[in-house]
ZAMARGU-4260 file (C-alpha; in steps of 0.2 Angstrom, whole numbers, plus 5000, padded with zeros to 4 digits):
<rodrens>
0) 5325/5030/5160 | 5324/5050/5158 | 5319/5048/5144 | 5307/5035/5145 | 5297/5046/5158
5) 5297/5063/5146 | 5291/5049/5132 | 5276/5044/5143 | 5274/5062/5149 | 5271/5069/5131
10) 5260/5054/5125 | 5249/5058/5140 | 5250/5075/5137 | 5246/5074/5117 | 5234/5060/5123
15) 5224/5071/5134 | 5224/5085/5125 | 5214/5078/5111 | 5203/5069/5124 | 5199/5089/5130
20) 5197/5096/5111 | 5185/5082/5108 | 5176/5085/5123 | 5175/5102/5119 | 5169/5100/5102
25) 5156/5088/5112 | 5149/5101/5122 | 5148/5116/5111 | 5138/5104/5098 | 5126/5099/5111
30) 5113/5106/5105 | 5118/5105/5085 | 5103/5094/5076 | 5110/5078/5069 | 5125/5078/5080
35) 5134/5062/5088 | 5145/5061/5102 | 5162/5057/5099 | 5175/5050/5111 | 5195/5050/5110
40) 5196/5030/5112 | 5214/5029/5122 | 5223/5014/5124 | 5240/5010/5132 | 5254/5012/5123
45) 5266/4996/5116 | 5277/4990/5130 | 5295/4994/5131 | 5305/4976/5133 | 5318/4978/5145
50) 5330/4961/5149 | 5332/4955/5162 | 5318/4965/5170 | 5303/4962/5157 | 5292/4975/5148
55) 5290/4991/5154 | 5274/5001/5151 | 5277/5018/5138 | 5261/5029/5142 | 5245/5032/5132
60) 5241/5031/5113 | 5224/5038/5105 | 5218/5025/5095 | 5202/5034/5087 | 5190/5048/5089
65) 5173/5036/5090 | 5158/5042/5083 | 5141/5036/5096 | 5127/5029/5086 | 5115/5013/5089
70) 5110/5005/5072 | 5094/4998/5078 | 5088/5013/5086 | 5092/5021/5071 | 5085/5010/5058
75) 5068/5012/5069 | 5069/5029/5071 | 5069/5033/5052 | 5057/5019/5050 | 5045/5030/5061
80) 5052/5046/5050 | 5041/5037/5038 | 5024/5033/5046 | 5024/5051/5054 | 5028/5056/5036
85) 5014/5049/5029 | 5001/5052/5041 | 5005/5071/5044 | 5005/5076/5025 | 4986/5065/5026
90) 4981/5075/5041 | 4986/5091/5033 | 4978/5085/5014 | 4962/5080/5023 | 4961/5097/5036
95) 4962/5106/5021 | 4947/5098/5011 | 4936/5098/5027 | 4927/5115/5026 | 4920/5111/5006
100) 4910/5099/5016 | 4907/5108/5032 | 4887/5104/5036 | 4876/5112/5044 | 4877/5127/5035
105) 4868/5137/5026 | 4877/5136/5012 | 4881/5118/5010 | 4875/5106/4998 | 4860/5098/5011
110) 4854/5116/5011 | 4854/5119/4992 | 4845/5103/4991 | 4833/5106/5004 | 4829/5122/4996
115) 4827/5114/4978 | 4817/5099/4986 | 4804/5114/4992 | 4804/5123/4975 | 4796/5107/4968
120) 4784/5105/4982 | 4778/5122/4978 | 4777/5118/4959 | 4767/5102/4963 | 4753/5114/4971
125) 4755/5126/4955 | 4761/5119/4941 | 4758/5130/4929 | 4765/5146/4939 | 4780/5155/4932
130) 4785/5160/4947 | 4784/5143/4953 | 4793/5136/4937 | 4807/5151/4940 | 4810/5147/4956
135) 4815/5127/4952 | 4825/5134/4938 | 4835/5146/4952 | 4835/5133/4965 | 4843/5121/4951
140) 4859/5134/4947 | 4861/5136/4968 | 4863/5116/4967 | 4873/5117/4950 | 4884/5129/4958
145) 4886/5122/4976 | 4890/5105/4968 | 4903/5113/4957 | 4911/5125/4971 | 4914/5107/4980
150) 4920/5097/4966 | 4931/5113/4962 | 4939/5114/4979 | 4942/5094/4979 | 4952/5094/4961
155) 4962/5111/4966 | 4968/5099/4980 | 4971/5087/4969 | 4983/5097/4958 | 4990/5104/4975
160) 4994/5086/4978 | 5001/5083/4961 | 5013/5096/4963 | 5020/5089/4981 | 5024/5074/4971
165) 5036/5082/4959 | 5041/5092/4974 | 5048/5075/4983 | 5052/5067/4967 | 5064/5080/4965
170) 5070/5082/4984 | 5073/5062/4984 | 5085/5063/4970 | 5093/5076/4979 | 5097/5067/4994
175) 5102/5053/4984 | 5114/5064/4975 | 5121/5071/4990 | 5120/5053/5000 | 5132/5047/4985
180) 5143/5060/4984 | 5146/5058/5005 | 5149/5041/5004 | 5164/5043/4991 | 5171/5055/5002
185) 5168/5045/5017 | 5176/5031/5005 | 5192/5040/5005 | 5196/5045/5023 | 5191/5027/5030
190) 5204/5020/5016 | 5217/5034/5027 | 5213/5026/5042 | 5203/5041/5048 | 5186/5043/5059
195) 5176/5053/5047 | 5164/5057/5061 | 5158/5075/5054 | 5153/5069/5034 | 5144/5054/5046
200) 5135/5066/5053 | 5130/5074/5037 | 5126/5058/5030 | 5115/5053/5043 | 5105/5069/5044
205) 5103/5067/5022 | 5095/5047/5026 | 5084/5057/5039 | 5077/5067/5028 | 5075/5054/5014
210) 5065/5041/5025 | 5053/5054/5029 | 5049/5057/5010 | 5049/5037/5006 | 5052/5021/5016
215) 5068/5016/5013 | 5081/5001/5020 | 5099/5003/5019 | 5115/4994/5021 | 5133/4998/5026
220) 5148/4992/5019 | 5165/4987/5027 | 5172/5002/5018 | 5159/5015/5025 | 5147/5015/5012
225) 5129/5014/5013 | 5117/5007/5000 | 5100/5014/5001 | 5085/5006/4995 | 5066/5008/4992
230) 5056/4993/4989 | 5070/4984/4987 | 5076/4993/4970 | 5094/5002/4974 | 5095/5023/4976
235) 5111/5023/4980 | 5124/5011/4978 | 5142/5017/4985 | 5145/5034/4977 | 5133/5032/4962
240) 5114/5038/4965 | 5100/5035/4953 | 5087/5047/4948 | 5070/5046/4947 | 5062/5050/4932
245) 5043/5048/4926 | 5041/5031/4916 | 5029/5035/4900 | 5018/5016/4902 | 5014/5023/4920
250) 4998/5033/4915 | 4990/5015/4910 | 4993/5009/4928 | 4984/5012/4944 | 4995/5021/4952
255) 5012/5029/4946 | 5028/5023/4944 | 5047/5030/4941 | 5061/5023/4931 | 5076/5019/4943
260) 5088/5012/4930 | 5083/5013/4912 | 5100/5002/4909 | 5094/4987/4915 | 5081/4975/4905
265) 5066/4980/4911 | 5070/4995/4917 | 5070/4995/4934 | 5056/5005/4941 | 5046/5010/4957
270) 5030/5009/4958 | 5018/5018/4970 | 5005/5003/4973 | 5019/4990/4976 | 5034/4999/4983
275) 5029/5013/4991 | 5024/5010/5010 | 5025/5027/5020 | 5032/5042/5020 | 5026/5060/5013
280) 5027/5053/4993 | 5016/5039/4996 | 5005/5049/5005 | 5003/5061/4992 | 5000/5047/4981
285) 4985/5039/4991 | 4977/5056/4993 | 4976/5060/4978 | 4971/5045/4970 | 4961/5036/4983
290) 4955/5048/4996 | 4949/5063/4985 | 4948/5054/4970 | 4934/5043/4981 | 4925/5059/4986
295) 4925/5068/4969 | 4917/5049/4961 | 4905/5050/4976 | 4900/5068/4974 | 4897/5065/4954
300) 4887/5050/4958 | 4875/5060/4966 | 4874/5073/4954 | 4874/5060/4942 | 4856/5053/4952
305) 4851/5069/4954 | 4849/5072/4936 | 4844/5056/4931 | 4828/5059/4943 | 4824/5075/4941
310) 4828/5073/4920 | 4818/5056/4920 | 4803/5062/4928 | 4803/5079/4919 | 4803/5070/4903
315) 4785/5061/4910 | 4776/5077/4913 | 4774/5084/4894 | 4774/5102/4892 | 4783/5109/4909
320) 4802/5104/4902 | 4808/5102/4886 | 4824/5092/4884 | 4836/5108/4877 | 4849/5106/4892
325) 4866/5097/4887 | 4871/5081/4894 | 4880/5080/4911 | 4897/5085/4912 | 4903/5080/4931
330) 4920/5093/4926 | 4906/5107/4927 | 4890/5104/4928 | 4877/5118/4925 | 4858/5120/4928
335) 4857/5116/4911 | 4864/5101/4912 | 4854/5095/4927 | 4840/5101/4922 | 4830/5103/4909
340) 4825/5120/4906 | 4806/5126/4907 | 4798/5127/4891 | 4779/5133/4898 | 4766/5129/4883
345) 4751/5139/4876 | 4732/5133/4879 | 4724/5122/4864 | 4708/5124/4860 | 4706/5133/4876
350) 4710/5115/4887 | 4721/5116/4902 | 4740/5111/4898 | 4743/5108/4915 | 4731/5095/4918
355) 4738/5083/4927 | 4755/5088/4928 | 4752/5091/4948 | 4752/5072/4950 | 4769/5069/4940
360) 4779/5083/4948 | 4771/5077/4965 | 4778/5060/4964 | 4794/5067/4959 | 4794/5079/4976
365) 4792/5063/4986 | 4807/5052/4975 | 4817/5067/4979 | 4812/5066/4997 | 4809/5049/5002
370) 4821/5040/4988 | 4816/5027/4975 | 4816/5013/4987 | 4834/5016/4994 | 4842/5031/5004
375) 4839/5048/4999 | 4852/5060/4989 | 4853/5070/5005 | 4856/5054/5016 | 4872/5047/5002
380) 4879/5068/5004 | 4876/5065/5024 | 4888/5049/5020 | 4898/5056/5010 | 4902/5071/5022
385) 4902/5057/5041 | 4916/5048/5027 | 4925/5065/5026 | 4926/5068/5042 | 4931/5050/5049
390) 4944/5049/5037 | 4952/5065/5045 | 4949/5062/5062 | 4958/5045/5059 | 4973/5054/5051
395) 4974/5066/5064 | 4974/5054/5078 | 4986/5042/5067 | 4999/5056/5063 | 4996/5060/5084
400) 5002/5044/5089 | 5016/5042/5073 | 5021/5060/5082 | 5021/5054/5101 | 5032/5036/5093
405) 5044/5048/5084 | 5049/5056/5099 | 5050/5039/5112 | 5061/5032/5098 | 5070/5049/5096
410) 5073/5052/5114 | 5081/5033/5116 | 5090/5037/5101 | 5099/5054/5110 | 5102/5046/5126
415) 5112/5034/5117 | 5121/5048/5104 | 5118/5063/5110 | 5126/5075/5122 | 5125/5075/5137
420) 5132/5093/5145 | 5133/5085/5163 | 5142/5071/5159 | 5155/5079/5148 | 5159/5093/5161
425) 5164/5079/5172 | 5173/5070/5159 | 5182/5088/5156 | 5187/5089/5174 | 5194/5072/5173
430) 5205/5076/5158 | 5211/5092/5163 | 5218/5082/5178 | 5226/5072/5169 | 5233/5084/5156
435) 5240/5090/5175 | 5247/5075/5179 | 5255/5072/5166 | 5264/5091/5166 | 5269/5085/5182
440) 5281/5071/5175 | 5290/5084/5165 | 5293/5094/5178 | 5298/5081/5191 | 5310/5075/5176
445) 5315/5092/5174 | 5320/5095/5192 | 5326/5076/5191 | 5340/5081/5177 | 5344/5096/5186
450) 5351/5088/5203 | 5359/5076/5193 | 5368/5090/5181 | 5374/5100/5198 | 5379/5084/5205
455) 5390/5081/5191 | 5397/5100/5188
</rodrens>
């Protein structure tokens, strides 16, 4: 019986020592990002069979050190990470482009158009006046430069987003590789019968980062490995990670695609249009190929409409303008692209070459100001400015809502898997008391043995 007591005491000391170490580890990692609370799982040791008294308990054992988790909340939070990543990127891009369309402004396109219209009004009053003709050209240059300035800012933003796409793909590939490597390590630890808690924390952190970049789903195998999918296509399978590389055929597609597995027939690809639903990568593509491309298309359409209107009317007023300008080029318009260059003729046989031209120029002024049966160019531009502002506000609202939901989900998850310092402080006191009780058993056993030895001495 004495040796049984020592065995029980020894088990108790070892179990409570480990429990104290686990609780101490929890407390020191209470503020460590990505750390999941651990618990020493205690169970009654297998009993000792005796005859005829039946079974006697042999103390306590530590079954495992369990890592706190909540699969539902973790998956929900990662889904929300994708939505937050999408709208945060979209908000950043649209906020960046807002100044290009800042109206009203003395340097804005609306002001430039109105000033240009005013020069045509003056020209209609006196077409033969060289100063009026020069004013039209000079203000036309201002309009062209203003169009170009806005278009350049939008195009630069598109180029920056192309760099974001390249960076996101690189990060996705890197994270997939790291998750696969951790899968292999976790498999070994699980196979040895141990709990790979720290490795799972690292993998969870990488999966969180991946979810912010691209929408992911995943499954957990019995060996502890996770398989990760993007749009139903495998990104990580156990210890193997596929890499996203540019699809050579993607330039002909509506949106880019990337090859995931070139060995399959046909090669497995991820389509931006079909497989990407959220995340930073999707936002960068949508902002570049839809939002900014749409703004640029509308801006080019406005410039083209203005050029067509002015040049068409100028052709109807021969002698004032000649068609020696170059054709319209949306990527870099100039005054000559937009408006024919003045070429005042000389008098012929004493007649007035500008007779009747003021009526044509006045008609052009009326068309510019009032439109030709539809919205005016200024009204169309105002609509574009309002759309840019509305898109930016919507992105802001969506980003705020997504962030609030993310914070709520994160708080819910942390309540399940995070460290509660007050609770852990209470646990450590209880474990200290249990350890002291086990130590007291050793003292009692020692005193009993000494008494027996003295009795038989």
